[in-house]
SEMARRO-406108 format. One record per residue (C-alpha): residue number from 1; x, y, z. Coordinates in steps of 0.1 Angstrom, whole numbers. Layout:
+-----+-------+-------+-------+
! num !    xx !    yy !    zz !
+-----+-------+-------+-------+
! NUM !     X !     Y !     Z !
...
+-----+-------+-------+-------+
This chain:
+-----+-------+-------+-------+
! num !    xx !    yy !    zz !
+-----+-------+-------+-------+
!   1 !   113 !   121 !  -244 !
!   2 !   146 !   127 !  -224 !
!   3 !   167 !    94 !  -220 !
!   4 !   187 !    91 !  -187 !
!   5 !   214 !    66 !  -178 !
!   6 !   210 !    48 !  -144 !
!   7 !   233 !    26 !  -126 !
!   8 !   228 !    -6 !  -108 !
!   9 !   235 !     1 !   -67 !
!  10 !   263 !   -28 !   -71 !
!  11 !   264 !   -34 !  -110 !
!  12 !   258 !   -22 !  -147 !
!  13 !   238 !     9 !  -165 !
!  14 !   204 !     6 !  -176 !
!  15 !   191 !    31 !  -200 !
!  16 !   148 !    48 !  -188 !
!  17 !   130 !    65 !  -210 !
!  18 !   107 !    90 !  -189 !
!  19 !    75 !    78 !  -197 !
!  20 !    46 !    75 !  -172 !
!  21 !    18 !    53 !  -166 !
!  22 !   -12 !    56 !  -152 !
!  23 !   -16 !    30 !  -117 !
!  24 !   -43 !    24 !  -100 !
!  25 !   -51 !    46 !   -72 !
!  26 !   -48 !    29 !   -40 !
!  27 !   -77 !    29 !   -13 !
!  28 !   -73 !    49 !    17 !
!  29 !   -61 !    30 !    48 !
!  30 !   -48 !    46 !    83 !
!  31 !    -8 !    44 !    82 !
!  32 !    14 !    39 !   110 !
!  33 !    43 !    58 !   114 !
!  34 !    76 !    51 !    98 !
!  35 !    89 !    38 !   137 !
!  36 !    63 !    13 !   140 !
!  37 !    70 !     1 !   106 !
!  38 !   102 !    -5 !   106 !
!  39 !    97 !   -22 !   143 !
!  40 !    73 !   -49 !   123 !
!  41 !    94 !   -55 !    97 !
!  42 !   136 !   -55 !    95 !
!  43 !   132 !   -87 !   116 !
!  44 !   123 !  -103 !    76 !
!  45 !   151 !   -79 !    59 !
!  46 !   186 !   -97 !    60 !
!  47 !   220 !   -85 !    47 !
!  48 !   239 !  -110 !    18 !
!  49 !   272 !  -113 !    19 !
!  50 !   288 !  -132 !   -15 !
!  51 !   317 !  -148 !   -21 !
!  52 !   336 !  -166 !   -50 !
!  53 !   348 !  -200 !   -56 !
!  54 !   379 !  -196 !   -27 !
!  55 !   354 !  -178 !    -4 !
!  56 !   365 !  -144 !    -9 !
!  57 !   338 !  -117 !    -5 !
!  58 !   333 !   -96 !   -33 !
!  59 !   296 !   -83 !   -28 !
!  60 !   271 !   -73 !    -3 !
!  61 !   237 !   -64 !    -8 !
!  62 !   202 !   -66 !     8 !
!  63 !   175 !   -92 !    10 !
!  64 !   141 !   -99 !    28 !
!  65 !   126 !  -134 !    36 !
!  66 !    92 !  -144 !    14 !
!  67 !    83 !  -174 !    29 !
!  68 !    91 !  -189 !    66 !
!  69 !   110 !  -221 !    56 !
!  70 !   135 !  -197 !    41 !
!  71 !   127 !  -183 !     5 !
!  72 !   146 !  -150 !     2 !
!  73 !   141 !  -121 !   -22 !
!  74 !   172 !  -101 !   -37 !
!  75 !   186 !   -90 !   -72 !
!  76 !   198 !  -109 !   -96 !
!  77 !   227 !   -87 !   -94 !
!  78 !   237 !   -88 !   -60 !
!  79 !   246 !  -128 !   -63 !
!  80 !   252 !  -134 !  -100 !
!  81 !   288 !  -136 !   -97 !
!  82 !   291 !  -155 !   -69 !
!  83 !   297 !  -194 !   -58 !
!  84 !   287 !  -194 !   -21 !
!  85 !   271 !  -165 !     0 !
!  86 !   259 !  -161 !    37 !
!  87 !   231 !  -143 !    48 !
!  88 !   223 !  -121 !    85 !
!  89 !   197 !  -118 !    99 !
!  90 !   185 !   -84 !   124 !
!  91 !   190 !  -104 !   158 !
!  92 !   224 !  -119 !   146 !
!  93 !   218 !  -153 !   132 !
!  94 !   237 !  -165 !   100 !
!  95 !   227 !  -187 !    75 !
!  96 !   246 !  -201 !    51 !
!  97 !   227 !  -202 !    13 !
!  98 !   216 !  -236 !     1 !
!  99 !   214 !  -221 !   -36 !
! 100 !   194 !  -203 !   -60 !
! 101 !   154 !  -212 !   -67 !
! 102 !   145 !  -187 !   -94 !
! 103 !   169 !  -164 !  -118 !
! 104 !   154 !  -135 !  -134 !
! 105 !   184 !  -116 !  -148 !
! 106 !   158 !   -96 !  -174 !
! 107 !   143 !   -77 !  -145 !
! 108 !   172 !   -79 !  -119 !
! 109 !   152 !  -106 !   -93 !
! 110 !   166 !  -137 !   -80 !
! 111 !   155 !  -163 !   -51 !
! 112 !   178 !  -175 !   -28 !
! 113 !   170 !  -199 !    -1 !
! 114 !   184 !  -214 !    35 !
! 115 !   179 !  -237 !    57 !
! 116 !   157 !  -216 !    82 !
! 117 !   122 !  -228 !   101 !
! 118 !    99 !  -204 !   112 !
! 119 !   112 !  -171 !   101 !
! 120 !    98 !  -140 !    97 !
! 121 !    81 !  -133 !    65 !
! 122 !    76 !  -101 !    46 !
! 123 !    43 !  -102 !    31 !
! 124 !    45 !   -88 !    -8 !
! 125 !    18 !   -57 !   -16 !
! 126 !    -2 !   -52 !   -48 !
! 127 !    24 !   -32 !   -68 !
! 128 !    -3 !   -21 !   -93 !
! 129 !   -23 !    -3 !   -64 !
! 130 !     6 !    23 !   -57 !
! 131 !     3 !    55 !   -63 !
! 132 !    25 !    87 !   -74 !
! 133 !    26 !   106 !   -38 !
! 134 !    24 !    73 !   -15 !
! 135 !    46 !    73 !    16 !
! 136 !    74 !    44 !    12 !
! 137 !   102 !    34 !    29 !
! 138 !   134 !    15 !    26 !
! 139 !   154 !    -7 !    44 !
! 140 !   187 !   -24 !    37 !
! 141 !   225 !   -27 !    41 !
! 142 !   244 !     4 !    21 !
! 143 !   277 !     1 !    25 !
! 144 !   272 !   -32 !    44 !
! 145 !   256 !    -9 !    76 !
! 146 !   228 !   -34 !    79 !
! 147 !   193 !   -25 !    86 !
! 148 !   194 !    10 !    79 !
! 149 !   164 !    29 !    73 !
! 150 !   157 !    57 !    45 !
! 151 !   114 !    71 !    36 !
! 152 !   105 !    90 !     7 !
! 153 !    76 !    89 !   -15 !
! 154 !    68 !    73 !   -53 !
! 155 !    78 !   104 !   -73 !
! 156 !    70 !    85 !  -104 !
! 157 !    62 !    51 !  -128 !
! 158 !    88 !    46 !  -157 !
! 159 !    92 !    23 !  -182 !
! 160 !   130 !    17 !  -199 !
! 161 !   138 !    11 !  -236 !
! 162 !   128 !   -28 !  -234 !
! 163 !    92 !   -23 !  -219 !
! 164 !   101 !   -33 !  -181 !
! 165 !    88 !    -8 !  -157 !
! 166 !   104 !     9 !  -126 !
! 167 !    90 !    22 !   -94 !
! 168 !   111 !    52 !   -92 !
! 169 !   107 !    70 !   -52 !
! 170 !   128 !    98 !   -32 !
! 171 !   137 !    71 !    -7 !
! 172 !   174 !    76 !    -8 !
! 173 !   200 !    39 !   -15 !
! 174 !   233 !    37 !   -22 !
! 175 !   253 !     8 !   -26 !
! 176 !   244 !   -20 !    -7 !
! 177 !   208 !   -18 !    -6 !
! 178 !   204 !   -36 !   -35 !
! 179 !   175 !   -61 !   -33 !
! 180 !   165 !   -47 !    -3 !
! 181 !   124 !   -39 !     1 !
! 182 !   109 !    -8 !    -8 !
! 183 !    78 !    -7 !    18 !
! 184 !    41 !     7 !    19 !
! 185 !    34 !    18 !    55 !
! 186 !     9 !   -13 !    55 !
! 187 !    42 !   -34 !    60 !
! 188 !    47 !   -49 !    25 !
! 189 !    72 !   -50 !     0 !
! 190 !    56 !   -30 !   -28 !
! 191 !    89 !   -37 !   -44 !
! 192 !   129 !   -50 !   -47 !
! 193 !   154 !   -18 !   -45 !
! 194 !   174 !   -25 !   -81 !
! 195 !   191 !    12 !   -85 !
! 196 !   197 !    47 !   -89 !
! 197 !   202 !    75 !  -110 !
! 198 !   238 !    90 !  -115 !
! 199 !   236 !   122 !  -121 !
! 200 !   206 !   133 !   -95 !
! 201 !   198 !   127 !   -61 !
! 202 !   174 !   106 !   -44 !
! 203 !   168 !    95 !   -79 !
! 204 !   159 !    51 !   -71 !
! 205 !   144 !    28 !   -86 !
! 206 !   129 !    -5 !   -80 !
! 207 !   114 !   -34 !   -96 !
! 208 !    79 !   -41 !   -90 !
! 209 !    68 !   -63 !   -65 !
! 210 !    39 !   -81 !   -89 !
! 211 !    70 !  -101 !  -107 !
! 212 !    80 !  -120 !   -74 !
! 213 !    50 !  -142 !   -69 !
! 214 !    58 !  -166 !   -98 !
! 215 !    99 !  -171 !   -90 !
! 216 !    83 !  -180 !   -58 !
! 217 !    70 !  -211 !   -70 !
! 218 !   101 !  -229 !   -80 !
! 219 !   116 !  -254 !   -56 !
! 220 !   147 !  -267 !   -69 !
! 221 !   174 !  -253 !   -54 !
! 222 !   206 !  -251 !   -76 !
! 223 !   244 !  -235 !   -67 !
! 224 !   251 !  -204 !   -68 !
! 225 !   260 !  -194 !  -103 !
! 226 !   245 !  -223 !  -120 !
! 227 !   210 !  -212 !  -118 !
! 228 !   190 !  -210 !  -152 !
! 229 !   176 !  -182 !  -164 !
! 230 !   137 !  -172 !  -167 !
! 231 !   117 !  -150 !  -181 !
! 232 !   130 !  -149 !  -221 !
! 233 !   101 !  -166 !  -234 !
! 234 !   118 !  -193 !  -251 !
! 235 !   103 !  -226 !  -257 !
! 236 !   108 !  -256 !  -236 !
! 237 !   101 !  -293 !  -234 !
! 238 !    85 !  -309 !  -199 !
! 239 !   121 !  -309 !  -176 !
! 240 !   135 !  -279 !  -191 !
! 241 !   148 !  -245 !  -179 !
! 242 !   160 !  -222 !  -198 !
! 243 !   198 !  -210 !  -188 !
! 244 !   212 !  -171 !  -202 !
! 245 !   249 !  -171 !  -206 !
! 246 !   263 !  -140 !  -191 !
! 247 !   296 !  -141 !  -209 !
! 248 !   280 !  -149 !  -243 !
! 249 !   245 !  -135 !  -241 !
! 250 !   232 !  -166 !  -253 !
! 251 !   200 !  -188 !  -244 !
! 252 !   200 !  -223 !  -240 !
! 253 !   173 !  -253 !  -228 !
! 254 !   188 !  -267 !  -200 !
! 255 !   175 !  -304 !  -184 !
! 256 !   192 !  -321 !  -157 !
! 257 !   197 !  -360 !  -155 !
! 258 !   212 !  -372 !  -119 !
! 259 !   246 !  -364 !  -123 !
! 260 !   245 !  -347 !  -163 !
! 261 !   234 !  -319 !  -177 !
! 262 !   223 !  -314 !  -213 !
! 263 !   220 !  -283 !  -231 !
! 264 !   211 !  -265 !  -264 !
! 265 !   216 !  -233 !  -277 !
! 266 !   183 !  -217 !  -288 !
! 267 !   180 !  -179 !  -291 !
! 268 !   205 !  -183 !  -325 !
! 269 !   209 !  -155 !  -345 !
! 270 !   180 !  -146 !  -373 !
! 271 !   208 !  -156 !  -400 !
! 272 !   212 !  -189 !  -387 !
! 273 !   178 !  -196 !  -379 !
! 274 !   173 !  -213 !  -413 !
! 275 !   203 !  -233 !  -417 !
! 276 !   215 !  -260 !  -402 !
! 277 !   229 !  -242 !  -372 !
! 278 !   231 !  -257 !  -338 !
! 279 !   255 !  -256 !  -305 !
! 280 !   248 !  -291 !  -280 !
! 281 !   268 !  -299 !  -247 !
! 282 !   263 !  -328 !  -227 !
! 283 !   285 !  -323 !  -190 !
! 284 !   288 !  -346 !  -159 !
! 285 !   293 !  -329 !  -125 !
! 286 !   327 !  -333 !  -113 !
! 287 !   329 !  -325 !   -76 !
! 288 !   325 !  -289 !   -79 !
! 289 !   328 !  -290 !  -117 !
! 290 !   310 !  -298 !  -146 !
! 291 !   333 !  -315 !  -174 !
! 292 !   321 !  -328 !  -210 !
! 293 !   317 !  -317 !  -246 !
! 294 !   302 !  -293 !  -264 !
! 295 !   293 !  -298 !  -300 !
! 296 !   282 !  -271 !  -325 !
! 297 !   278 !  -263 !  -368 !
! 298 !   280 !  -231 !  -374 !
! 299 !   275 !  -213 !  -404 !
! 300 !   289 !  -182 !  -410 !
! 301 !   292 !  -155 !  -440 !
! 302 !   326 !  -140 !  -449 !
! 303 !   330 !  -110 !  -474 !
! 304 !   358 !  -108 !  -499 !
! 305 !   376 !   -75 !  -508 !
! 306 !   367 !   -62 !  -544 !
! 307 !   405 !   -77 !  -554 !
! 308 !   397 !  -110 !  -542 !
! 309 !   362 !  -111 !  -563 !
! 310 !   379 !  -102 !  -595 !
! 311 !   410 !  -126 !  -593 !
! 312 !   386 !  -157 !  -581 !
! 313 !   353 !  -148 !  -598 !
! 314 !   336 !  -157 !  -563 !
! 315 !   306 !  -136 !  -551 !
! 316 !   299 !  -119 !  -517 !
! 317 !   279 !  -134 !  -490 !
! 318 !   297 !  -171 !  -493 !
! 319 !   285 !  -192 !  -468 !
! 320 !   315 !  -213 !  -449 !
! 321 !   301 !  -244 !  -428 !
! 322 !   321 !  -251 !  -387 !
! 323 !   322 !  -279 !  -374 !
! 324 !   333 !  -286 !  -342 !
! 325 !   335 !  -307 !  -310 !
! 326 !   350 !  -290 !  -276 !
! 327 !   357 !  -304 !  -243 !
+-----+-------+-------+-------+
């Protein structure tokens, strides 16, 4: 197998292995032309402008409306580093993003929420019914050029080194297409454009739409940058969510109680799982920040050089326990 290196349309690379699955053949249905398809769907596609804590724009991406009350599908990497965002519709209307309903970093999906009513919804297709060779259309905002249209075919179905599935398409995409829909000719979203290969032309990839529906079931809106990541498969108690730190990669069971957040590190490294190691935090909301204390007990191994072993008689692999409280 040949390994190819891909990069997200806004952020970092993912390794893909050219292993092809066998999708279910799609039934024959009458198809519209691209022009008619775009006219019927473009009002459901949005431009997303993401800003930092100081209000400075740091990223632009695309998305599409999945519910009439303002649930919008986009990529995790479009909104991951933002603290505020606005959504622009095709008719020129603007909405401030209330927050994040669901954030699946593993599959690069996010559901954001705006306070809209009677918004035009883009229905989801059954991505398992796509076939290689199917005609598809991409709508998005490459380089900020809102609602640019391109078309192509489904060229393959791929699986990466983590077992995640991707739809490969020849529909051209650029920076800013991230989060936009990959449409069937029936006007349904079969995927969410996410990345492209840097060493080829029109080698673009979308997340299958079948992963979206479970995320739309969420109802709690959290501020941008604080939403717990889902999809890790870690055990949770009632009322808890799993949040993945983007800086450390640690997974935390996260529980909110009024103005307090309680977090516990749960994906301990293998060498710590049979020890008394723990890391727990209690944070209280203070304006736009959360402040509090983190308590941890972290046994760790250290190794002595050969001269130190001869001098002290100690053996390698001795264990040192570090206990600390951090504000």
